[in-house]
C-alpha positions as CSV (number, residue, x, y, z in Angstrom):
1,M,-5.0,28.4,20.7
2,I,-1.6,28.9,18.9
3,N,0.5,32.0,19.2
4,Q,1.1,33.2,15.6
5,G,4.2,35.2,16.8
6,I,6.2,31.9,17.7
7,L,8.3,30.4,15.0
8,P,7.8,26.7,14.2
9,A,11.2,25.7,15.5
10,Q,10.3,27.3,18.8
11,M,6.9,25.8,19.2
12,W,8.7,22.5,18.5
13,L,11.2,23.0,21.2
14,T,8.4,24.0,23.8
15,T,6.6,20.9,22.4
16,Q,9.3,18.9,23.5
17,E,9.6,20.0,27.1
18,P,9.5,17.4,29.7
19,R,5.9,15.9,30.5
20,I,4.5,14.6,33.7
21,A,5.7,10.8,34.5
22,S,3.0,8.5,33.1
23,F,2.6,4.8,32.1
24,A,2.3,5.9,28.3
25,P,5.7,6.0,26.2
26,N,7.6,9.6,26.3
27,S,7.2,9.6,22.3
28,Y,3.4,9.1,22.6
29,L,3.0,11.9,25.0
30,L,5.1,14.1,22.6
31,L,2.8,13.2,19.9
32,L,-0.3,14.3,22.0
33,S,1.4,17.2,23.0
34,A,2.1,18.5,19.3
35,L,-1.4,17.6,18.3
36,D,-2.8,19.8,21.0
37,N,-0.5,22.5,19.9
38,G,-1.8,22.5,16.3
39,W,0.3,19.9,14.6
40,R,-1.4,17.4,12.2
41,I,-0.3,13.8,11.3
42,Q,0.7,13.6,7.8
43,N,1.7,10.0,7.2
44,V,2.3,7.0,9.5
45,Q,4.5,4.0,8.7
46,L,5.3,0.6,10.3
47,R,9.0,0.2,10.2
48,P,11.2,-2.6,11.7
49,S,12.7,-1.8,14.9
50,W,16.4,-1.4,15.6
51,D,16.7,-4.6,17.3
52,Q,14.7,-6.4,14.2
53,H,12.5,-7.9,16.7
54,G,9.4,-6.1,16.0
55,L,8.1,-2.9,14.7
56,V,7.6,0.7,15.4
57,Y,5.7,3.6,14.2
58,L,7.3,6.2,12.2
59,V,4.8,9.4,12.4
60,S,5.2,12.4,10.3
61,I,3.6,15.5,11.7
62,Y,3.2,19.0,10.2
63,L,2.2,22.4,11.5
64,Y,-0.5,23.6,9.3
65,T,0.4,27.3,9.6
66,S,4.0,26.4,7.9
67,D,5.9,23.9,6.1
68,H,7.5,22.6,9.2
69,T,7.6,19.0,9.8
70,Q,8.8,16.5,12.4
71,E,9.1,12.7,12.5
72,I,8.3,10.9,15.7
73,I,9.2,7.2,16.3
74,L,6.3,5.3,18.5
75,P,6.6,2.0,20.1
76,R,4.1,-0.7,18.6
77,V,2.1,-1.1,21.8
78,P,-1.6,-1.2,22.2
79,L,-2.3,2.2,23.4
80,V,-0.5,3.8,20.6
81,D,-2.0,1.0,18.1
82,S,-5.6,2.1,19.2
83,F,-4.5,5.7,19.1
84,L,-3.4,5.7,15.5
85,E,-6.3,3.7,14.2
86,E,-8.8,6.2,15.4
87,H,-6.8,9.1,14.3
88,F,-5.4,8.0,11.1
89,S,-7.8,7.0,8.4
90,E,-5.3,5.6,5.9
91,P,-4.0,1.8,6.1
92,I,-0.6,2.1,7.8
93,P,1.7,0.7,5.3
94,L,4.7,-1.5,6.4
95,R,8.0,0.1,4.9
96,Q,10.7,-2.4,4.6
97,E,14.2,-1.4,5.0
98,V,16.5,-2.5,2.1
99,R,19.9,-3.8,3.3
100,L,23.0,-4.2,0.8
């Protein structure tokens, strides 16, 4: 249950508190925590990783009780792949960065 008296920024800070050690990527646990606290997935994109040797997910989430949004970068690993396929119904587009 969401406490209506907490501001979105405070709720986001609370969501980012350290989690129990796990085999799962920390950013994945952050996403799960946010979803448990009332956030919703707004958009998911595949982007080239910083080292240009693979792809990462850029997940935009929003808090449905306000206009507050956040972005989470998730590694492309089987655990995250299956979760996003199950919880995000649209095809995930590959967003290419344009370099000049």
